[in-house]
ROSELUM-674279 format. One line per 4 residues: their letters; for each residue x, y, z of N, C-alpha, C. Coordinates in Angstrom, 2 decimals. Example, Ala and Ser with C-alpha at 12.3 -4.5 7.8 and 13.67 -1.06 7.14 Angstrom:
BEGIN
as) 13.19:-5.69:7.80:12.30:-4.50:7.80:13.20:-3.30:7.80 ~ 12.85:-2.25:7.08:13.67:-1.06:7.14:12.90:0.03:7.87
END
This chain:
BEGIN
xxxx) -45.59:-26.14:-31.12:-45.17:-25.98:-29.57:-45.65:-24.90:-28.51 ~ -44.84:-25.57:-27.72:-45.27:-24.57:-26.10:-44.68:-23.57:-25.93 ~ -45.54:-22.35:-25.59:-45.84:-21.11:-25.04:-44.48:-20.64:-25.67 ~ -44.37:-20.85:-27.14:-43.80:-19.84:-28.04:-42.53:-20.76:-27.86
xxxx) -42.55:-21.80:-27.78:-41.09:-22.20:-27.78:-41.48:-23.83:-28.51 ~ -39.92:-23.03:-29.87:-39.61:-24.41:-30.34:-39.02:-25.62:-29.78 ~ -38.14:-25.84:-29.15:-37.29:-26.45:-29.11:-38.16:-27.18:-27.24 ~ -37.61:-28.33:-27.25:-37.88:-29.06:-26.19:-36.21:-29.80:-25.38
xxxx) -36.28:-29.92:-24.37:-35.52:-30.90:-24.26:-35.64:-31.61:-23.08 ~ -35.35:-33.44:-22.81:-35.97:-34.32:-22.17:-34.37:-34.53:-21.97 ~ -34.84:-35.41:-20.39:-33.27:-35.81:-19.71:-33.57:-37.08:-19.08 ~ -33.47:-38.54:-19.43:-33.63:-39.94:-19.05:-32.18:-40.39:-18.43
xxxx) -32.66:-40.57:-17.06:-31.99:-41.44:-16.28:-31.93:-42.62:-16.05 ~ -31.49:-43.64:-15.39:-31.93:-45.09:-15.44:-32.73:-45.53:-14.11 ~ -33.79:-43.86:-13.75:-35.09:-44.30:-12.82:-36.24:-43.81:-12.85 ~ -35.89:-42.97:-14.44:-36.32:-41.47:-14.00:-35.96:-41.18:-16.16
xxxx) -37.19:-40.12:-16.51:-37.50:-39.91:-17.81:-38.41:-38.34:-16.97 ~ -37.54:-36.97:-17.33:-38.41:-35.91:-16.92:-38.33:-34.35:-18.19 ~ -39.30:-34.26:-18.40:-38.61:-32.91:-19.43:-38.57:-31.86:-19.00 ~ -37.38:-30.81:-19.13:-37.11:-29.80:-18.12:-37.76:-28.44:-18.77
xxxx) -38.55:-27.40:-18.16:-38.24:-26.36:-18.17:-37.41:-25.82:-19.60 ~ -37.95:-25.07:-20.69:-36.77:-24.30:-21.73:-36.51:-23.16:-21.15 ~ -34.73:-23.13:-21.42:-34.82:-21.17:-21.60:-34.35:-20.91:-22.50 ~ -32.87:-22.13:-22.49:-31.93:-21.40:-23.53:-30.65:-23.33:-24.30
xxxx) -30.23:-23.35:-25.18:-29.80:-24.15:-24.84:-28.77:-24.45:-26.27 ~ -27.00:-25.14:-26.34:-26.56:-25.12:-27.61:-25.86:-26.53:-27.96 ~ -26.60:-27.71:-27.46:-26.54:-28.75:-27.56:-26.36:-29.43:-29.07 ~ -25.54:-29.89:-29.39:-25.06:-30.25:-31.01:-23.68:-31.62:-30.83
xxxx) -24.10:-31.51:-31.84:-22.67:-32.89:-32.08:-21.30:-32.37:-32.44 ~ -20.88:-33.07:-31.92:-19.24:-32.21:-31.38:-18.83:-32.60:-32.86 ~ -17.49:-31.96:-33.24:-16.62:-32.05:-34.62:-16.21:-31.31:-34.60 ~ -14.52:-31.92:-34.71:-13.21:-31.98:-34.17:-12.51:-32.39:-36.66
xxxx) -11.72:-31.56:-36.58:-10.95:-31.39:-37.74:-9.38:-31.71:-37.90 ~ -9.11:-33.19:-38.27:-8.23:-33.69:-38.55:-7.07:-32.31:-39.78 ~ -6.18:-31.41:-39.53:-5.99:-30.40:-40.60:-4.70:-30.89:-41.72 ~ -4.23:-31.29:-42.70:-3.21:-31.93:-42.87:-2.78:-30.43:-43.73
xxxx) -1.64:-30.28:-43.43:-0.89:-29.45:-43.54:-0.22:-29.46:-45.74 ~ 0.20:-28.11:-45.67:0.01:-28.15:-47.06:1.88:-28.47:-47.61 ~ 2.30:-29.57:-48.30:3.80:-29.27:-48.20:4.84:-28.15:-48.55 ~ 5.63:-28.07:-48.61:6.59:-27.26:-48.93:6.24:-26.85:-50.60
xxxx) 6.74:-27.60:-51.41:6.69:-27.76:-52.37:5.46:-28.24:-53.39 ~ 4.81:-27.75:-54.23:3.58:-27.78:-55.45:2.15:-27.22:-54.77 ~ 0.58:-27.33:-55.00:-0.07:-26.38:-54.90:-0.42:-26.46:-53.56 ~ 0.11:-26.38:-52.73:-0.42:-25.86:-51.54:-1.63:-25.79:-51.13
xxxx) -2.18:-26.53:-51.64:-3.30:-27.41:-51.41:-3.01:-27.82:-49.91 ~ -4.66:-27.74:-48.61:-4.71:-28.38:-47.84:-5.91:-29.27:-47.71 ~ -5.51:-30.62:-47.45:-7.14:-31.60:-46.61:-7.88:-31.35:-45.83 ~ -8.55:-32.23:-45.00:-8.90:-32.14:-43.32:-9.94:-33.28:-43.75
xxxx) -9.36:-33.97:-42.20:-10.81:-34.63:-41.95:-11.79:-34.32:-40.77 ~ -13.29:-34.61:-41.00:-13.65:-34.13:-40.38:-14.36:-34.88:-39.38 ~ -14.23:-35.32:-38.46:-14.18:-36.28:-37.63:-15.59:-36.03:-35.99 ~ -16.08:-36.91:-36.53:-17.63:-36.39:-35.18:-17.06:-37.33:-33.53
xxxx) -17.39:-36.33:-32.67:-17.03:-36.50:-31.49:-17.77:-36.73:-30.07 ~ -18.85:-36.98:-30.67:-19.77:-36.82:-30.10:-21.32:-35.89:-29.38 ~ -21.52:-35.46:-28.18:-22.12:-34.27:-27.90:-21.63:-33.24:-27.32 ~ -21.84:-31.79:-27.63:-21.15:-30.20:-27.08:-22.11:-30.10:-26.62
xxxx) -21.56:-28.24:-26.39:-23.09:-27.26:-25.61:-23.49:-27.62:-24.27 ~ -24.23:-26.85:-24.03:-24.91:-26.31:-22.66:-26.57:-26.41:-23.04 ~ -26.95:-26.43:-22.10:-28.40:-26.54:-20.95:-28.72:-25.49:-19.95 ~ -29.17:-24.46:-19.77:-30.22:-23.45:-19.31:-30.84:-23.34:-18.60
xxxx) -31.26:-23.96:-17.66:-33.15:-24.38:-17.38:-33.56:-23.41:-16.14 ~ -34.44:-23.25:-15.94:-34.85:-22.59:-14.63:-34.75:-23.85:-13.62 ~ -34.86:-23.65:-11.72:-35.59:-24.60:-11.11:-36.73:-24.79:-11.08 ~ -37.68:-25.58:-10.85:-39.03:-25.65:-10.11:-39.20:-26.49:-9.41
xxxx) -40.21:-26.79:-8.73:-40.17:-27.78:-7.43:-40.63:-29.41:-8.02 ~ -40.65:-29.47:-9.76:-40.14:-31.33:-10.32:-39.18:-31.28:-10.15 ~ -38.44:-30.29:-11.11:-36.91:-31.31:-11.44:-36.09:-30.42:-10.93 ~ -35.65:-29.82:-10.44:-35.36:-29.02:-9.38:-33.81:-30.34:-8.50
xxxx) -34.87:-31.65:-7.89:-33.83:-32.95:-7.75:-33.19:-33.81:-8.70 ~ -33.55:-33.60:-9.53:-32.85:-34.26:-11.13:-32.18:-33.42:-11.34 ~ -32.08:-32.10:-11.27:-30.84:-31.69:-12.26:-29.87:-30.88:-11.48 ~ -30.26:-30.75:-9.98:-29.10:-30.95:-8.87:-28.41:-32.03:-8.58
xxxx) -28.98:-32.58:-9.26:-28.30:-34.22:-9.37:-27.12:-35.02:-10.53 ~ -27.54:-34.15:-11.23:-26.59:-34.49:-12.46:-26.08:-33.35:-12.76 ~ -26.01:-31.62:-11.62:-24.85:-31.08:-11.53:-24.23:-31.15:-10.78 ~ -24.46:-32.19:-9.02:-23.61:-32.73:-8.53:-22.60:-33.90:-8.87
xxxx) -23.49:-34.77:-8.49:-23.15:-36.12:-9.46:-23.49:-37.34:-8.70 ~ -23.62:-36.88:-7.37:-23.91:-37.72:-6.63:-24.93:-38.35:-5.15 ~ -25.34:-39.50:-5.46:-27.15:-39.39:-4.48:-26.90:-40.50:-3.20 ~ -27.10:-40.12:-2.18:-26.91:-40.68:-1.27:-28.62:-41.40:-1.28
xxxx) -29.23:-42.23:-0.44:-30.67:-43.09:-0.37:-31.69:-41.56:0.14 ~ -32.61:-41.93:-0.38:-33.48:-40.94:0.51:-34.17:-40.90:1.41 ~ -34.16:-40.03:2.50:-34.85:-40.96:3.62:-35.96:-40.11:4.00 ~ -36.71:-40.90:4.35:-38.60:-40.15:3.88:-38.61:-38.87:5.29
xxxx) -39.35:-38.05:5.46:-39.52:-37.06:6.33:-40.77:-37.38:7.02 ~ -40.73:-37.52:8.43:-41.63:-37.84:9.26:-42.60:-36.81:9.49 ~ -44.05:-37.38:9.43:-44.91:-36.20:9.45:-45.71:-35.35:8.49 ~ -44.90:-36.40:7.32:-45.63:-36.33:5.82:-45.88:-37.33:5.11
xxxx) -47.00:-37.03:3.75:-47.15:-37.73:2.85:-46.49:-38.88:2.67 ~ -45.82:-38.19:2.48:-44.63:-39.32:0.74:-43.59:-38.03:0.60 ~ -43.07:-37.56:1.32:-41.92:-36.34:1.29:-40.67:-37.36:1.95 ~ -39.43:-37.04:1.32:-37.95:-37.79:1.09:-37.59:-36.72:1.12
xxxx) -36.20:-36.60:1.48:-34.87:-35.81:1.94:-33.83:-36.79:1.08 ~ -32.67:-35.78:-0.06:-32.37:-36.45:-0.56:-30.71:-35.46:-0.28 ~ -29.79:-36.63:0.12:-28.31:-35.54:0.16:-27.52:-36.24:-1.26 ~ -27.16:-34.66:-1.95:-26.39:-34.78:-2.68:-24.23:-33.89:-2.65
xxxx) -23.77:-34.87:-2.94:-22.45:-34.56:-3.04:-22.04:-34.55:-4.70 ~ -20.88:-33.41:-4.54:-20.03:-32.86:-5.93:-19.09:-33.73:-5.98 ~ -18.84:-33.95:-6.99:-17.48:-35.30:-8.13:-17.04:-35.09:-9.06 ~ -16.25:-35.49:-9.04:-15.95:-35.41:-10.98:-16.39:-35.92:-11.93
xxxx) -16.67:-35.37:-13.06:-17.17:-35.96:-13.62:-16.85:-37.50:-14.21 ~ -15.94:-38.05:-14.04:-15.14:-39.22:-14.49:-15.76:-40.42:-13.35 ~ -16.42:-39.97:-12.11:-17.58:-40.51:-11.53:-18.57:-40.91:-11.58 ~ -19.38:-40.14:-12.37:-20.05:-39.87:-12.17:-21.17:-40.87:-13.42
xxxx) -22.28:-40.94:-12.93:-23.66:-42.32:-14.44:-23.22:-41.12:-15.62 ~ -23.61:-41.67:-16.35:-24.36:-41.18:-17.26:-25.31:-41.17:-18.04 ~ -26.42:-40.52:-18.91:-27.89:-40.29:-18.92:-27.75:-39.68:-20.49 ~ -29.72:-39.76:-21.00:-29.56:-39.29:-21.83:-30.26:-37.77:-21.91
xxxx) -29.85:-37.59:-23.18:-31.02:-35.98:-23.66:-31.73:-36.59:-25.13 ~ -32.90:-35.96:-24.88:-33.45:-35.83:-25.69:-33.94:-34.41:-26.99 ~ -33.31:-34.30:-27.43:-33.67:-32.58:-27.95:-34.65:-32.07:-29.22 ~ -35.86:-31.80:-28.81:-37.03:-32.10:-29.91:-37.28:-30.67:-30.45
xxxx) -37.17:-30.48:-31.35:-37.66:-28.85:-32.29:-39.37:-29.67:-33.04 ~ -40.73:-28.62:-32.12:-41.59:-28.82:-32.76:-42.10:-28.64:-34.24 ~ -41.33:-27.73:-35.05:-41.96:-27.30:-35.98:-41.34:-28.27:-37.66 ~ -39.94:-28.85:-37.22:-39.59:-29.97:-37.70:-40.11:-31.42:-37.65
xxxx) -40.28:-31.72:-36.24:-40.59:-32.66:-36.36:-39.57:-33.20:-35.95 ~ -38.13:-33.16:-35.32:-37.02:-33.66:-36.04:-36.70:-33.91:-34.33 ~ -35.98:-34.89:-33.57:-35.45:-35.81:-32.87:-34.68:-35.50:-32.77 ~ -33.53:-35.71:-31.85:-32.26:-36.07:-32.08:-31.86:-36.47:-29.85
xxxx) -31.53:-38.10:-30.10:-31.11:-38.56:-28.82:-29.74:-38.41:-28.29 ~ -29.50:-38.01:-27.80:-27.64:-37.94:-26.79:-27.91:-38.83:-26.16 ~ -27.02:-40.21:-25.85:-27.03:-41.25:-25.13:-25.44:-40.85:-24.44 ~ -25.81:-41.65:-23.82:-24.30:-41.44:-22.67:-23.63:-40.38:-21.96
xxxx) -24.25:-38.93:-21.98:-23.74:-38.47:-21.69:-23.41:-37.35:-20.00 ~ -23.00:-37.00:-20.12:-21.94:-36.40:-18.53:-21.87:-35.01:-18.59 ~ -22.05:-34.40:-17.25:-22.23:-32.69:-16.82:-20.46:-32.65:-16.80 ~ -19.94:-31.80:-17.21:-18.58:-31.39:-17.50:-18.04:-30.24:-16.42
xxxx) -19.32:-29.86:-16.35:-19.12:-28.35:-15.09:-20.38:-27.33:-14.70 ~ -21.09:-27.04:-14.50:-21.93:-25.86:-14.32:-22.29:-24.56:-13.65 ~ -22.89:-23.87:-14.12:-22.95:-22.64:-12.93:-24.53:-22.35:-12.49 ~ -24.83:-22.56:-11.13:-25.87:-22.39:-10.71:-25.90:-20.52:-10.20
xxxx) -26.33:-20.01:-10.91:-27.43:-18.28:-10.41:-28.11:-18.27:-9.35 ~ -28.31:-17.51:-8.53:-29.07:-17.21:-7.15:-29.39:-15.46:-7.31 ~ -30.34:-15.01:-7.75:-30.27:-13.65:-8.04:-31.47:-12.58:-7.68 ~ -31.33:-11.94:-6.81:-32.57:-11.52:-6.44:-33.44:-10.82:-7.49
xxxx) -34.99:-11.14:-7.39:-35.56:-10.85:-8.58:-35.64:-11.85:-10.03 ~ -35.10:-12.57:-10.02:-34.86:-13.23:-11.01:-34.62:-14.81:-9.98 ~ -35.64:-15.49:-11.57:-35.26:-17.11:-11.21:-34.21:-17.79:-10.88 ~ -34.23:-18.77:-10.56:-32.96:-19.27:-9.78:-33.30:-20.32:-11.18
xxxx) -31.57:-20.35:-11.61:-31.46:-21.13:-13.26:-29.94:-21.23:-12.99 ~ -30.08:-22.97:-13.97:-28.89:-23.37:-13.70:-28.18:-24.19:-14.79 ~ -26.84:-23.82:-15.09:-26.84:-24.01:-16.81:-25.48:-25.45:-16.90 ~ -25.98:-26.51:-17.70:-25.40:-27.45:-17.63:-24.28:-27.65:-18.48
xxxx) -22.64:-28.15:-18.26:-21.94:-27.53:-19.62:-22.34:-29.43:-19.80 ~ -22.82:-29.49:-21.58:-23.07:-31.06:-21.74:-21.79:-31.90:-22.22 ~ -21.00:-33.06:-21.80:-19.55:-33.55:-22.73:-20.68:-35.12:-23.19 ~ -20.27:-35.99:-24.50:-20.77:-37.50:-24.52:-19.53:-38.20:-25.73
xxxx) -19.78:-38.74:-25.47:-18.97:-39.81:-27.05:-19.51:-40.48:-27.74 ~ -20.78:-40.41:-28.37:-21.81:-41.03:-29.22:-22.09:-40.12:-29.89 ~ -22.60:-40.20:-31.34:-22.94:-39.35:-32.51:-24.60:-39.12:-32.07 ~ -25.50:-38.01:-32.31:-26.95:-38.13:-31.65:-27.74:-39.76:-32.72
xxxx) -28.35:-39.70:-33.03:-29.96:-40.49:-33.25:-30.75:-39.50:-33.84 ~ -31.06:-39.98:-34.52:-32.06:-38.91:-35.30:-33.33:-39.30:-35.89 ~ -34.49:-38.75:-35.73:-35.81:-39.71:-35.70:-37.13:-38.65:-35.87 ~ -37.60:-39.16:-36.25:-38.95:-38.27:-36.21:-39.96:-38.59:-35.46
xxxx) -40.34:-37.22:-34.98:-41.85:-37.42:-33.71:-42.65:-36.33:-33.89 ~ -44.56:-36.69:-33.83:-45.35:-35.75:-34.39:-46.41:-35.55:-33.05 ~ -45.15:-35.84:-32.01:-45.92:-35.80:-30.42:-46.03:-33.59:-29.95 ~ -46.55:-33.57:-29.27:-47.14:-32.04:-28.77:-47.04:-32.87:-27.31
xxxx) -45.86:-31.65:-26.64:-45.86:-31.82:-25.53:-45.99:-31.00:-24.39 ~ -46.99:-31.66:-23.88:-47.26:-31.48:-22.34:-47.14:-30.45:-21.93 ~ -46.74:-29.17:-21.27:-45.62:-28.95:-20.57:-46.58:-28.35:-18.98 ~ -46.00:-28.90:-18.07:-46.65:-28.45:-16.83:-46.16:-27.61:-16.29
xxxx) -46.93:-26.39:-15.86:-46.56:-25.00:-15.69:-46.12:-25.24:-14.15 ~ -45.07:-25.22:-13.80:-44.80:-25.30:-12.41:-44.22:-24.31:-11.49 ~ -44.46:-24.02:-10.13:-43.62:-23.02:-9.77:-41.75:-22.86:-9.72 ~ -41.34:-21.91:-9.66:-39.98:-21.95:-10.29:-39.39:-20.90:-9.09
xxxx) -38.00:-21.48:-8.76:-37.38:-21.24:-7.19:-36.85:-19.73:-7.86 ~ -37.07:-18.90:-7.22:-37.15:-17.50:-7.38:-35.95:-17.04:-5.91 ~ -35.09:-15.79:-6.68:-34.24:-15.34:-5.68:-34.37:-14.27:-4.66 ~ -35.94:-14.30:-4.46:-35.83:-13.32:-3.74:-36.12:-13.98:-2.14
xxxx) -36.23:-15.41:-2.72:-36.72:-16.16:-1.92:-35.58:-17.42:-1.19 ~ -34.69:-16.55:-1.40:-33.47:-17.10:-0.67:-32.45:-16.85:0.75 ~ -32.24:-17.53:1.31:-32.10:-16.49:2.57:-29.91:-17.64:3.12 ~ -29.32:-16.86:3.17:-28.17:-17.25:3.00:-27.38:-16.73:4.71
xxxx) -26.24:-17.82:5.04:-25.97:-17.83:6.49:-24.51:-18.43:6.63 ~ -23.27:-17.37:6.81:-21.90:-17.23:6.59:-21.84:-17.42:8.04 ~ -21.20:-18.32:8.68:-20.53:-19.33:9.76:-21.50:-18.81:11.04 ~ -22.61:-20.17:10.97:-24.47:-19.61:12.05:-24.93:-18.06:11.33
xxxx) -24.18:-16.94:11.07:-25.28:-16.04:10.77:-25.81:-15.88:9.58 ~ -26.89:-14.90:9.92:-27.07:-14.78:8.77:-27.37:-13.15:7.86 ~ -27.56:-13.02:6.77:-27.11:-12.02:5.93:-27.97:-11.34:5.52 ~ -28.29:-10.27:5.66:-28.95:-10.25:4.89:-28.74:-8.49:3.50
xxxx) -27.53:-8.51:3.19:-26.84:-7.94:2.20:-26.51:-8.53:1.10 ~ -26.70:-10.29:0.93:-26.22:-10.44:-0.14:-27.86:-10.24:-1.37 ~ -26.94:-10.13:-1.96:-28.31:-10.08:-3.21:-27.84:-10.80:-4.31 ~ -27.32:-11.29:-4.31:-27.41:-13.23:-4.76:-25.39:-13.53:-4.84
xxxx) -25.62:-14.86:-5.27:-24.82:-15.95:-5.60:-24.48:-16.60:-6.77 ~ -23.55:-16.29:-7.44:-22.91:-17.92:-8.27:-21.96:-18.82:-8.36 ~ -22.44:-20.27:-8.06:-21.14:-21.71:-7.96:-21.42:-21.76:-9.44 ~ -19.90:-21.78:-9.68:-19.22:-21.98:-10.97:-18.14:-23.61:-10.53
xxxx) -18.39:-24.31:-11.19:-17.82:-25.99:-10.71:-17.37:-26.82:-12.08 ~ -16.53:-26.40:-11.61:-15.46:-27.38:-13.66:-15.22:-28.47:-13.82 ~ -15.65:-29.50:-13.48:-15.57:-31.04:-13.09:-14.73:-32.08:-13.86 ~ -13.79:-31.18:-14.94:-13.29:-32.83:-15.81:-11.87:-32.62:-15.06
xxxx) -11.50:-34.11:-14.37:-9.92:-34.16:-14.07:-10.45:-33.77:-12.54 ~ -11.26:-34.02:-11.85:-11.12:-33.30:-10.26:-12.16:-31.90:-10.55 ~ -12.55:-31.53:-9.03:-13.61:-30.33:-9.10:-12.45:-28.99:-8.57 ~ -12.83:-27.81:-9.98:-12.39:-26.91:-9.58:-13.48:-25.85:-9.42
xxxx) -14.04:-25.59:-8.00:-15.64:-24.59:-7.94:-14.74:-23.24:-7.15 ~ -15.98:-22.83:-7.77:-16.00:-20.55:-7.25:-16.77:-21.04:-6.77 ~ -17.80:-19.81:-5.87:-18.53:-18.92:-5.64:-18.06:-17.48:-5.42 ~ -19.31:-16.70:-6.28:-19.10:-15.45:-6.46:-19.96:-14.46:-5.70
xxxx) -20.10:-14.09:-5.12:-21.01:-13.26:-4.13:-20.93:-11.59:-4.39 ~ -22.45:-12.13:-4.31:-22.42:-10.23:-4.84:-23.13:-9.43:-3.33 ~ -23.03:-8.95:-2.64:-23.41:-8.12:-2.06:-23.18:-6.45:-1.97 ~ -24.39:-6.33:-0.56:-24.04:-4.05:-0.51:-23.14:-4.19:0.86
xxxx) -22.69:-3.66:0.38:-21.65:-2.82:1.74:-21.83:-2.03:2.84 ~ -22.32:-3.31:3.88:-22.85:-2.78:5.32:-21.97:-3.39:6.49 ~ -22.24:-2.09:7.57:-21.21:-2.48:8.38:-21.41:-3.44:9.44 ~ -22.63:-3.95:9.56:-23.28:-4.81:10.40:-22.59:-5.86:9.91
xxxx) -22.95:-6.09:8.27:-22.97:-7.57:7.58:-21.57:-7.30:6.56 ~ -20.21:-7.54:7.64:-18.84:-7.60:6.44:-18.63:-8.83:6.23 ~ -18.56:-9.21:5.32:-18.51:-10.43:4.70:-17.06:-11.24:5.16 ~ -16.39:-11.92:5.97:-14.40:-12.61:6.30:-13.99:-12.70:5.06
xxxx) -13.05:-12.62:5.10:-11.99:-13.56:4.00:-12.00:-14.97:3.92 ~ -12.00:-15.66:4.76:-11.72:-17.06:4.96:-13.32:-17.57:5.97 ~ -13.90:-18.31:5.16:-15.40:-18.74:5.32:-15.44:-20.02:6.14 ~ -15.73:-20.27:6.88:-15.77:-21.91:7.40:-16.46:-22.75:6.43
xxxx) -18.31:-21.78:6.44:-19.21:-22.84:5.93:-20.56:-21.53:5.53 ~ -20.89:-21.95:4.78:-22.40:-20.84:3.67:-22.81:-21.76:3.39 ~ -23.66:-21.56:3.72:-25.19:-22.35:3.08:-26.15:-21.48:2.21 ~ -26.88:-22.03:1.71:-28.04:-20.90:0.43:-28.94:-21.79:0.61
xxxx) -29.69:-21.32:1.40:-31.31:-22.03:1.43:-32.87:-21.12:0.65 ~ -32.71:-22.72:-0.65:-33.80:-21.56:-0.99:-35.19:-22.26:-0.76 ~ -36.56:-21.16:-1.02:-37.55:-22.48:-0.99:-38.51:-21.88:-2.05 ~ -39.83:-22.47:-1.57:-40.68:-21.69:-2.60:-42.25:-21.88:-1.66
xxxx) -42.72:-20.72:-2.04:-43.93:-20.20:-0.44:-45.37:-20.41:-1.33 ~ -46.00:-21.20:-2.08:-47.17:-21.35:-1.90:-47.24:-22.12:-0.38 ~ -48.50:-22.48:-0.28:-49.30:-23.74:0.72:-49.15:-24.79:0.56 ~ -50.25:-25.39:-0.89:-50.27:-26.82:-1.10:-49.19:-28.01:-1.49
xxxx) -48.07:-27.48:-0.61:-46.76:-28.17:-0.79:-46.97:-29.10:0.68 ~ -46.29:-30.20:0.74:-46.42:-30.70:2.19:-45.61:-29.64:3.19 ~ -46.33:-30.26:4.56:-46.93:-29.38:5.70:-44.89:-29.29:6.38 ~ -44.17:-27.85:6.87:-43.59:-27.58:6.91:-41.94:-27.43:5.85
xxxx) -42.40:-28.07:4.95:-41.55:-28.48:3.84:-41.97:-27.64:2.48 ~ -42.21:-26.30:2.25:-42.31:-25.53:1.37:-41.75:-25.70:-0.50 ~ -40.74:-26.58:-0.30:-40.28:-26.99:-1.70:-39.54:-26.23:-0.64 ~ -38.06:-27.20:-0.93:-36.48:-27.13:-0.63:-35.22:-26.66:-0.95
xxxx) -34.83:-26.19:-1.60:-33.31:-27.19:-1.43:-31.52:-26.03:-1.24 ~ -30.62:-27.10:-0.24:-30.43:-26.19:0.55:-28.78:-26.24:0.07 ~ -27.76:-25.82:-0.30:-26.53:-26.04:-0.82:-25.37:-25.18:0.94 ~ -24.55:-26.07:0.79:-23.27:-26.12:1.76:-22.19:-25.50:1.69
xxxx) -21.49:-25.02:1.64:-20.18:-25.20:1.12:-19.04:-24.71:1.94 ~ -18.17:-25.42:1.78:-17.27:-25.28:3.29:-15.85:-24.73:2.65 ~ -15.27:-24.09:3.59:-14.32:-23.26:3.98:-13.60:-22.29:2.24 ~ -13.77:-21.97:2.70:-13.49:-20.95:1.77:-12.83:-19.14:1.53
xxxx) -12.09:-19.71:0.47:-10.90:-18.85:1.10:-10.74:-17.59:-0.39 ~ -10.97:-15.96:0.00:-11.48:-15.10:-0.95:-10.34:-14.70:-1.81 ~ -10.80:-15.01:-3.09:-9.93:-14.57:-3.85:-9.52:-13.16:-4.59 ~ -10.53:-12.61:-4.60:-10.70:-11.69:-5.48:-12.28:-10.64:-4.55
xxxx) -11.72:-9.36:-4.59:-12.57:-8.46:-4.00:-12.72:-7.29:-5.21 ~ -14.09:-7.55:-6.01:-13.93:-6.07:-7.01:-15.21:-5.33:-7.34 ~ -14.58:-5.07:-5.81:-16.12:-3.75:-4.77:-15.61:-2.24:-5.55 ~ -16.14:-1.76:-6.22:-16.00:-0.60:-6.63:-17.06:1.14:-6.07
xxxx) -16.29:1.86:-4.82:-16.94:2.68:-3.56:-17.03:4.16:-4.91 ~ -15.86:4.17:-5.46:-16.67:5.48:-5.96:-17.59:5.63:-6.86 ~ -19.14:6.17:-5.81:-20.19:6.65:-6.34:-20.82:6.22:-5.51 ~ -22.18:7.46:-5.06:-22.99:7.98:-3.91:-24.34:7.37:-3.50
xxxx) -24.56:6.39:-4.38:-25.58:5.17:-4.03:-24.55:4.55:-3.43 ~ -26.17:3.50:-3.02:-25.35:2.19:-1.98:-24.86:1.63:-2.60 ~ -23.26:0.67:-2.06:-22.49:-0.03:-3.05:-22.59:-1.31:-3.23 ~ -23.14:-1.54:-4.38:-22.69:-3.45:-4.70:-21.80:-4.30:-5.38
xxxx) -20.93:-5.06:-4.80:-19.38:-5.30:-5.05:-19.67:-6.89:-4.81 ~ -19.19:-7.34:-5.95:-18.58:-8.49:-5.71:-17.56:-9.86:-4.91 ~ -17.75:-10.68:-4.58:-16.45:-10.56:-3.88:-16.65:-12.40:-4.47 ~ -14.90:-13.12:-5.52:-15.12:-14.25:-5.16:-13.97:-15.15:-4.84
xxxx) -14.64:-16.29:-4.43:-14.14:-17.24:-2.67:-13.93:-18.42:-4.05 ~ -12.91:-19.10:-3.78:-12.31:-20.12:-3.80:-12.88:-21.21:-2.88 ~ -13.44:-22.71:-3.31:-13.97:-23.29:-2.56:-12.51:-24.13:-2.32 ~ -12.00:-24.56:-1.16:-10.98:-25.26:-1.02:-11.94:-26.35:0.03
xxxx) -12.64:-26.65:0.39:-13.87:-27.77:0.69:-14.33:-28.35:-0.13 ~ -16.41:-28.69:0.84:-16.84:-29.55:0.21:-17.19:-28.88:-0.24 ~ -18.50:-29.59:-1.35:-20.18:-28.79:-1.28:-21.45:-29.72:-1.88 ~ -21.90:-29.77:-0.64:-23.36:-30.44:-0.98:-24.82:-30.03:-0.96
xxxx) -25.91:-30.75:-1.27:-27.12:-30.35:-1.08:-28.13:-31.29:-0.41 ~ -29.32:-30.28:-0.25:-29.72:-31.31:0.34:-31.36:-30.52:-0.87 ~ -31.85:-31.69:-0.60:-32.98:-31.19:-1.81:-34.32:-32.49:-1.80 ~ -35.93:-32.32:-1.24:-37.10:-32.62:-0.76:-37.62:-33.18:-1.99
x) -38.28:-34.12:-2.17:-38.66:-34.32:-3.77:-40.09:-35.45:-2.79
END
C-alpha cells in the first residue's frame, strides 16, 4: 500500500509504461444482460444471458510533470513528432490534437490491489471521453472515460509499488488568454469532450463579474497555460502545458447576481473549432 491507497493504475502504450498518481477509478468489466421476456401463458419466469463486454469505467488522476505528456496524449488522441527545444539539455515540445475515439491508438491498463495482490490487465482500451478540471486552489485533475472490447486478464502479484512524489500542476499557476488578452478574473475552467462517433466539446468558464474583464459571447481563440514553479526544471521551461481552443460560442450563462458579495458565475461554451495542446517532456 502506498500513501494509504490500496489501488494503483498503470498505463501501457507502444512506447512507454507509467504508473499514474491515484485519485479515483471505477475500472470494471462491462457486463450486459440479454433478457428473455416471459410468455403470455406459463409461470411467468424470465431468463437472462450474462454477456461480458470488455472494459468500462473511468480513471481520475492529477497531472504531474511526469504524467502530463502521456495523460494528455491519451485524452487528445493524436501526437505530432517531438521537437527539440534549443538551449536545453534534453527538453522536447510535443503537439497534440483532439481526435475521435475511432481514430486513436489503443493502450493497456493494469489495475492493482495491494491487499489482495490481484492484478487486472485491460488490453486494447481507448478513451471515449474526458474532463479536464482546472480550479484555483485545486490540483489540475483529468478524468478519462475508458472503454474496451476485451475482458480483463486476472493474475496475482506481490510486488510493492514505489510511487514517485512528483510536483502536481495547480490551478493557482494557470493563465488564461482570450483573443490575445489575459483575463485575471477567471477562477477556473472545465473542458469536457465526448469522442464517440466524432468529437463534441464544451468549455465551462467560472469567472468573477468585472467590468474590465467582460468575456465575449463568441471567442475566436482561448489559451489555457499551466506551469510549475520549482526551479529544478529546464531553463525557461518550468514544466508547462498549454491548451488552445478555437471558435467558442456561448450557449448558457448561469450567473446569479442576487448576492452582496463578488459575483462568480459559470459560462458554458460550445467548441465549434479545434482543440490542441502543447506539452513539454
